[in-house]
matplotlib code that plots the C-alpha trace (Angstrom):
import matplotlib.pyplot as plt

x = [0.1, 1.4, 1.8, -1.3, -0.8, -2.9, -2.2, -0.6, 1.5, 5.2, 6.8, 10.1, 12.9, 13.5, 9.8, 10.1, 12.9, 10.9, 7.6, 8.8, 12.2, 13.1, 12.0, 11.4, 14.7, 16.6, 15.4, 17.1, 13.6, 12.2, 10.7, 7.1, 5.8, 6.0, 3.7, 1.2, -2.3, -3.8, -7.3, -9.0, -11.7, -13.4, -16.1, -18.8, -19.8, -19.8, -18.1, -15.7, -12.1, -10.7, -6.9, -5.7, -2.0, 0.2, 3.3, 6.5, 6.0, 2.6, 4.1, 6.9, 4.7, 2.0, 4.1, 2.1, 3.6, 2.5, 0.2, 2.7, 1.2, -2.4, -4.0, -7.1, -5.8, -5.5, -9.4, -9.9, -13.4, -14.8, -16.8, -17.0, -20.7, -19.9, -17.3, -19.7, -22.4, -20.0, -18.9, -22.7, -23.4, -20.4, -21.7, -25.3, -24.3, -22.9, -26.4, -28.2, -25.8, -24.0, -23.1, -20.6, -18.4, -16.5, -19.7, -19.4, -16.6, -14.2, -14.3, -10.6, -9.0, -8.4, -12.0, -13.4, -14.0, -16.6, -18.5, -19.6, -21.7, -18.8, -16.9, -20.3, -20.3, -16.5, -15.5, -12.0, -11.6, -11.6, -8.9, -6.8, -6.9, -6.0, -3.0, -1.7, -1.3, -3.3, -2.1, 1.1, 4.3, 5.1, 8.1, 8.1, 10.5, 11.6, 12.7, 13.0, 10.8, 8.4, 4.7, 2.0, -1.2, -4.1, -6.0, -9.9, -11.8, -13.5, -10.2, -9.1, -12.4, -12.1, -8.5, -9.5, -12.2, -9.6, -8.4, -11.8, -11.3, -14.1, -15.8, -19.6, -21.3, -25.0, -25.2, -23.7, -26.9, -24.9, -22.6, -18.9, -16.7, -15.9, -19.5, -20.1, -17.2, -18.5, -22.0, -21.0, -18.4, -21.3, -23.7, -21.2, -20.8, -24.5, -24.8, -21.9, -23.7, -26.9, -27.8, -27.9, -24.4, -23.2, -23.6, -20.7, -18.3, -17.7, -16.8, -14.8, -12.7, -12.2, -11.0, -8.5, -7.4, -8.1, -6.9, -9.4, -6.9, -5.9, -9.2, -10.7, -14.0, -13.2, -16.8, -18.1, -21.7, -21.2, -20.8, -24.0, -22.7, -19.9, -18.4, -18.2, -16.1, -14.2, -13.0, -12.5, -10.5, -7.7, -6.8, -4.6, -1.1, -1.7, 0.5, 2.9, 5.0, 8.7, 11.3, 8.6, 11.3, 12.8, 10.7, 12.3, 11.5, 8.6, 6.6, 4.3, 0.8, -1.1, -1.0, -0.1, 2.1, 4.7, 7.0, 9.1, 11.1, 13.4, 12.0, 8.6, 10.8, 12.0, 8.6, 7.7, 10.6, 10.1, 6.5, 3.9, 3.8, 1.0, 2.3, 0.4, 2.0, 3.4, 3.1, 0.8, -1.6, -1.6, -2.5, -4.8, -2.7, -1.4, 2.3, 3.5, 1.7, 3.8, 2.2, 3.1, 6.7, 7.2, 7.4, 9.6, 12.4, 10.6, 10.2, 7.1, 5.7, 2.8, 0.9, -1.5, -4.0, -5.8, -9.3, -8.0, -6.0, -6.9, -8.2, -7.5, -4.7, -2.3, -0.3, 3.3, 4.7, 4.4, 2.5, -0.4, -3.7, -4.2, -6.7, -8.4, -8.9, -11.4, -10.9, -13.4, -12.4, -12.7, -12.9, -10.3, -8.6, -5.4, -4.0, -0.2, -0.8, -2.8, -0.4, 2.4, 0.9, 0.2, -3.0, -3.4, -4.9, -3.5, -4.0, -7.4, -9.1, -11.2, -8.9, -8.8, -5.7, -4.8, -2.0, 0.1, 2.8, 5.8, 6.4, 10.2, 11.1, 7.9, 7.7, 4.4, 3.6, 0.6, -1.2, -3.4, -6.1, -7.0, -10.4, -10.6, -13.0, -15.6, -14.3, -17.2, -15.7, -12.8, -13.6, -11.5, -11.3, -8.4, -7.5, -10.7, -9.6, -7.9, -5.4, -5.0, -1.8, -1.2, 1.3, 2.9, 0.5, -2.6, -5.5, -6.2, -9.2, -10.3, -11.6, -14.9, -15.1, -12.3, -8.6, -7.2, -4.0, -2.5, 0.2, 2.4, 4.6, 7.4, 9.5, 12.9, 15.3, 12.4, 13.1, 15.6, 14.0, 15.5, 18.0, 16.0, 12.7, 14.6, 16.2, 12.9, 11.1, 13.8, 13.1, 9.5, 8.7, 6.2, 7.1, 4.2, 4.3, 2.3, 1.2, 3.5, 6.1, 9.9, 12.3, 16.0, 17.0, 18.4, 17.0, 18.6, 21.0, 18.1, 16.0, 18.8, 19.7, 16.1, 15.4, 18.6, 17.7, 14.3, 16.1, 15.1, 18.5, 19.6, 23.1, 23.7, 22.3, 23.2, 19.9, 16.8, 14.0, 10.8, 8.0, 5.9, 6.9, 5.3, 6.8, 5.3, 6.7, 8.0, 10.4, 11.3, 14.4, 14.3, 16.2]
y = [0.0, 3.4, 6.1, 8.4, 12.1, 13.3, 17.0, 17.6, 14.4, 14.1, 10.6, 10.4, 8.8, 6.1, 5.1, 5.2, 2.7, 0.5, 0.5, 0.8, -0.7, -3.6, -7.0, -9.6, -11.3, -8.3, -7.6, -8.9, -9.1, -11.9, -13.6, -12.4, -14.4, -11.0, -9.4, -11.9, -11.2, -14.6, -14.3, -17.2, -18.7, -21.0, -18.5, -19.9, -16.8, -15.6, -12.2, -11.4, -11.1, -7.6, -7.2, -4.9, -5.7, -6.3, -8.5, -7.2, -8.7, -7.2, -3.7, -4.1, -5.7, -2.9, -0.2, 2.1, 4.9, 5.6, 8.6, 10.7, 14.2, 14.5, 17.9, 19.4, 18.8, 15.1, 15.0, 18.2, 17.5, 16.9, 19.2, 19.0, 18.2, 15.2, 13.9, 14.6, 12.5, 9.6, 9.5, 9.5, 6.6, 4.6, 4.8, 4.3, 1.2, -0.5, -0.6, -1.3, -4.0, -5.4, -8.8, -7.2, -4.6, -3.9, -2.2, 0.2, 1.7, -1.3, -0.4, -0.2, 1.1, -2.4, -3.0, 0.3, -0.8, -3.4, -0.6, 2.0, 4.2, 5.5, 6.8, 8.6, 10.3, 11.0, 11.6, 10.5, 8.3, 5.2, 6.8, 7.6, 4.2, 2.8, 5.1, 5.0, 3.0, 4.6, 3.8, 3.5, 1.3, -0.4, -2.5, -6.0, -6.0, -9.5, -9.5, -5.8, -6.5, -3.8, -4.2, -1.9, -1.5, -0.1, 2.9, 2.4, 4.7, 6.5, 7.5, 8.9, 10.8, 12.1, 13.3, 15.1, 16.8, 18.3, 20.6, 22.3, 22.9, 24.8, 25.7, 25.7, 24.2, 24.3, 20.7, 19.7, 21.2, 24.1, 22.0, 22.5, 19.7, 19.1, 18.8, 16.4, 14.1, 14.2, 13.3, 10.3, 9.0, 9.0, 7.4, 4.7, 4.0, 3.4, 1.2, -1.0, -1.2, -2.6, -6.3, -6.3, -5.4, -9.0, -9.8, -7.6, -9.8, -12.7, -10.4, -8.2, -11.2, -12.4, -9.0, -8.3, -12.0, -11.8, -14.9, -16.3, -18.6, -16.1, -14.8, -15.4, -16.2, -17.6, -18.3, -15.3, -16.3, -15.5, -11.7, -9.7, -6.8, -5.9, -3.6, -6.4, -8.2, -5.1, -4.7, -8.4, -9.8, -12.2, -15.4, -15.0, -15.2, -14.1, -10.9, -11.9, -8.9, -9.2, -8.6, -8.7, -9.2, -5.8, -3.1, -0.4, -2.0, -0.3, -2.2, -1.6, -0.2, -1.7, -3.8, -1.1, 0.8, 2.7, 5.6, 6.8, 10.0, 11.2, 14.7, 16.2, 18.5, 15.3, 14.0, 17.3, 17.2, 13.5, 12.7, 15.2, 18.2, 19.9, 23.2, 22.9, 19.6, 20.7, 19.1, 21.9, 21.4, 17.7, 17.7, 20.8, 22.7, 26.2, 26.1, 27.5, 24.9, 22.6, 19.6, 20.7, 21.6, 18.2, 16.9, 19.5, 17.8, 14.5, 11.6, 10.5, 7.3, 7.2, 4.0, 4.0, 1.3, 0.1, -1.3, -5.0, -4.6, -5.9, -2.7, -3.0, -1.0, -2.0, -0.2, 0.3, 0.8, -0.5, 2.3, 3.9, 5.2, 8.8, 11.2, 11.2, 14.5, 14.3, 16.9, 17.8, 18.0, 16.9, 13.4, 13.8, 10.8, 9.8, 8.2, 8.9, 10.8, 13.3, 13.3, 13.9, 17.0, 20.3, 19.3, 19.8, 16.3, 15.0, 18.2, 19.0, 15.6, 14.4, 12.6, 11.3, 11.7, 9.3, 10.2, 7.3, 7.5, 5.5, 3.4, 3.0, 6.5, 8.4, 10.3, 10.8, 9.7, 10.8, 8.2, 9.9, 8.0, 9.9, 9.5, 9.6, 9.5, 6.9, 6.0, 5.8, 6.4, 5.6, 3.5, 3.1, -0.1, -0.5, 3.0, 4.3, 3.0, 6.2, 5.3, 1.6, 0.1, -1.3, -3.6, -3.7, -5.3, -4.9, -3.6, 0.0, 0.4, 0.0, 1.9, 1.3, 1.1, 2.7, 2.7, 5.4, 6.4, 6.6, 9.1, 8.4, 11.3, 10.4, 12.9, 13.6, 10.7, 8.2, 6.0, 4.9, 3.6, 0.6, 1.7, -0.1, 1.8, 5.2, 4.4, 3.7, 6.7, 9.0, 7.6, 8.4, 4.7, 3.0, -0.3, -2.9, -4.1, -6.2, -5.1, -5.8, -7.4, -6.2, -8.4, -7.9, -8.7, -5.6, -5.8, -2.8, -4.2, -6.4, -3.4, -1.2, -4.1, -4.5, -0.9, -0.3, -3.3, -1.4, 1.8, 4.0, 4.9, 8.8, 8.6, 12.4, 12.4, 8.8, 8.1, 6.3, 8.1, 8.4, 5.9, 4.0, 0.7, -2.3, -4.7, -7.8, -6.9, -3.9, -3.2, -0.1, -0.2, 1.4, 4.5]
z = [-0.1, -0.9, 1.6, 1.5, 1.4, 4.3, 5.2, 8.5, 8.9, 9.0, 8.8, 10.7, 8.5, 11.1, 10.8, 6.9, 7.2, 9.4, 7.6, 4.1, 3.5, 5.7, 5.1, 7.9, 6.9, 7.4, 11.0, 14.2, 15.7, 13.7, 16.7, 16.3, 19.4, 21.4, 18.9, 18.1, 19.2, 20.0, 21.5, 23.0, 20.5, 23.0, 24.2, 21.9, 20.2, 16.6, 17.2, 14.5, 15.9, 16.0, 15.7, 18.3, 18.2, 15.3, 14.7, 13.5, 10.1, 9.8, 10.5, 7.9, 5.2, 5.7, 4.2, 6.5, 8.7, 12.3, 12.9, 14.7, 14.3, 15.3, 14.5, 13.0, 9.7, 10.0, 9.6, 7.4, 6.4, 9.9, 11.9, 15.8, 15.6, 13.5, 16.0, 18.9, 17.1, 16.4, 20.1, 21.2, 18.5, 19.9, 23.5, 22.5, 20.5, 23.6, 24.8, 21.5, 20.3, 23.5, 22.0, 19.6, 21.2, 18.1, 16.9, 19.9, 22.0, 21.3, 17.6, 16.3, 13.2, 11.6, 11.1, 10.1, 6.5, 7.8, 9.7, 7.1, 9.4, 11.2, 8.2, 7.2, 10.7, 10.6, 6.8, 6.2, 9.2, 7.2, 4.8, 7.9, 9.2, 5.6, 5.4, 8.9, 12.0, 14.7, 18.1, 20.1, 20.4, 23.6, 24.7, 26.2, 29.1, 29.0, 25.3, 24.5, 21.5, 20.0, 19.9, 18.4, 20.3, 18.3, 19.7, 20.1, 17.8, 20.6, 22.1, 18.7, 18.3, 21.9, 21.2, 18.2, 20.1, 22.3, 19.6, 20.1, 23.8, 25.2, 22.0, 21.9, 18.9, 18.3, 17.1, 20.4, 21.9, 23.0, 25.2, 25.6, 24.6, 28.3, 29.0, 26.2, 27.3, 30.8, 29.8, 27.7, 30.4, 32.9, 30.4, 29.5, 33.2, 33.6, 30.6, 31.8, 35.4, 33.6, 33.7, 29.8, 29.7, 30.6, 26.9, 26.1, 28.2, 25.7, 22.8, 25.0, 26.1, 22.5, 21.2, 23.7, 24.3, 28.1, 29.9, 32.4, 34.1, 36.9, 37.7, 41.1, 39.2, 35.8, 34.9, 33.0, 33.6, 37.2, 36.7, 36.9, 34.8, 32.3, 35.2, 37.5, 34.9, 34.1, 37.6, 38.1, 41.0, 40.6, 42.4, 45.5, 44.6, 40.9, 41.7, 44.3, 45.9, 44.8, 47.5, 50.2, 52.8, 52.0, 53.8, 51.7, 48.4, 46.4, 43.8, 40.8, 41.7, 38.7, 35.5, 33.2, 30.6, 32.6, 32.5, 35.4, 36.0, 38.7, 38.7, 37.3, 35.2, 33.3, 32.9, 31.2, 29.0, 27.8, 28.3, 29.6, 27.3, 29.0, 30.5, 33.8, 34.9, 38.2, 41.7, 43.0, 39.8, 40.0, 43.7, 43.4, 46.1, 46.6, 45.4, 48.7, 50.8, 53.1, 51.3, 47.9, 49.1, 50.6, 46.9, 45.5, 43.6, 43.8, 41.4, 39.4, 38.1, 35.6, 35.2, 32.3, 32.2, 28.9, 28.6, 28.5, 31.7, 35.2, 36.6, 40.6, 41.8, 44.7, 47.2, 46.1, 49.7, 53.2, 55.0, 56.6, 54.7, 54.9, 53.6, 50.2, 48.3, 45.5, 42.7, 40.0, 36.5, 32.9, 31.2, 28.4, 27.0, 28.7, 25.6, 25.2, 22.0, 24.0, 27.0, 24.5, 23.0, 24.7, 26.4, 30.1, 30.7, 34.0, 35.7, 34.2, 34.6, 37.5, 39.9, 43.5, 45.5, 48.3, 50.6, 52.0, 54.8, 54.0, 57.2, 57.0, 56.2, 57.5, 54.2, 52.5, 48.9, 46.8, 44.8, 42.2, 40.4, 37.2, 35.5, 31.7, 28.7, 29.5, 32.8, 35.2, 38.5, 40.8, 43.8, 46.9, 48.9, 51.5, 50.4, 52.0, 55.5, 57.0, 59.7, 58.6, 58.0, 54.4, 52.9, 49.6, 47.0, 49.1, 47.1, 47.5, 44.9, 41.3, 38.2, 36.7, 33.1, 30.9, 30.6, 32.9, 34.7, 38.1, 38.9, 42.0, 43.4, 45.6, 47.8, 46.8, 47.7, 48.4, 45.3, 42.8, 39.7, 37.8, 35.0, 32.2, 33.0, 33.2, 29.9, 28.3, 29.7, 28.5, 25.1, 25.7, 25.6, 27.9, 29.6, 30.1, 33.8, 36.2, 39.7, 42.5, 40.4, 41.0, 39.1, 39.4, 36.0, 34.0, 30.5, 29.1, 26.5, 24.8, 24.6, 23.0, 20.5, 19.5, 19.0, 17.0, 14.9, 14.1, 13.0, 15.9, 16.8, 16.2, 15.6, 16.0, 19.6, 20.6, 21.9, 20.6, 18.8, 21.2, 20.6, 23.0, 24.5, 26.4, 29.0, 30.8, 34.1, 36.0, 38.8, 41.1, 43.1, 46.6, 47.3]

ax = plt.figure().add_subplot(projection="3d")
ax.plot(x, y, z, "-o")
ax.set_aspect("equal")
plt.show()
């Protein structure tokens, strides 16, 4: 397929090399097992399979670049009211046609040609999907292999709506964009709390290849609503705490895609481009307050959860549960392509801040659960028990429907992140990790070898070009 000349897109030379010139035989990353999307086909339904991840061979053979520059010109023929209507239809379809989630909010770019009504509502969307890979790269930590994860269409529409900011449009019934996104997020939560929504569970499992083996309740017929499955529990021992004997060790708070930075300034340099991303703004505190000042020069870890992930989050430290501060806000998408542009997402979205006191050091950390587009709510379990002692790996709470994000702020000197995580994050690459896991293996060399083999090495700077990366496990070293 030839590259499509859609205005507003720049194709980096490194990506041109990967997508256009390299053959599978020329690559050092011919092991495609890390990339293969292999959903279970044993759920007894006829829902067509949606490809939400691609193998290395698929990427190279497609001769398509990654959509790396999203702006108003990427869909030049679309009006904001059309985007609003499309989002409303996707949400409404999850109630009208619950048996096939690919017809609603889990619609992905790879199957747009099978769903003509969406292109009629959003002119040019099908062409965009035909010409570009819409989504993000992640890195698998054990192997250092790249994997491409498709962006759901609702997230792509939600991101495009961000360009209109607070603009009021008559066909949005005189709503602001923020009001529309909030309305649809609440509505989606109600739909997935209904008894009828259980019909969506089999196709959701099939689309994302979700394993039932580690679930506390593997029988999907035992769930009363879709949301009950979405915030499903795991069997005891499914997420064992690594280095549990070391009281100073800190572990992952969620199954997620992770970036870590020693300072908030570095996070702004490599990942969060919104100008308001500061500690006081994240926590909604006066800059001169004692609490905000306690995090000055501190470190930050950003855990992004995708729809297919286990959505309960866990305590990263041994500590004491403190107060919760609920902050009103918007419901913007938290997809990396929104975070990586000048949108103030993480400091604008609705969020709930839990303060925890680290028992070994007496220092306080902030565990910030951030809502997002179509996320119904943040619910605290152990995290709501103020004054209670909590151990690493204990459940703190969970998200109802939607992929979302957790931002954890550590005081200066409290944590020393593993070198491989730091290297990936400085390359603007996410690492796929599991809750509570803290392996001691250093994977940095294999990651470098893989990415150089893919042509992402920038010789002039001696660093890797920024993309997004996924890993299976995650580790933090104590400070």
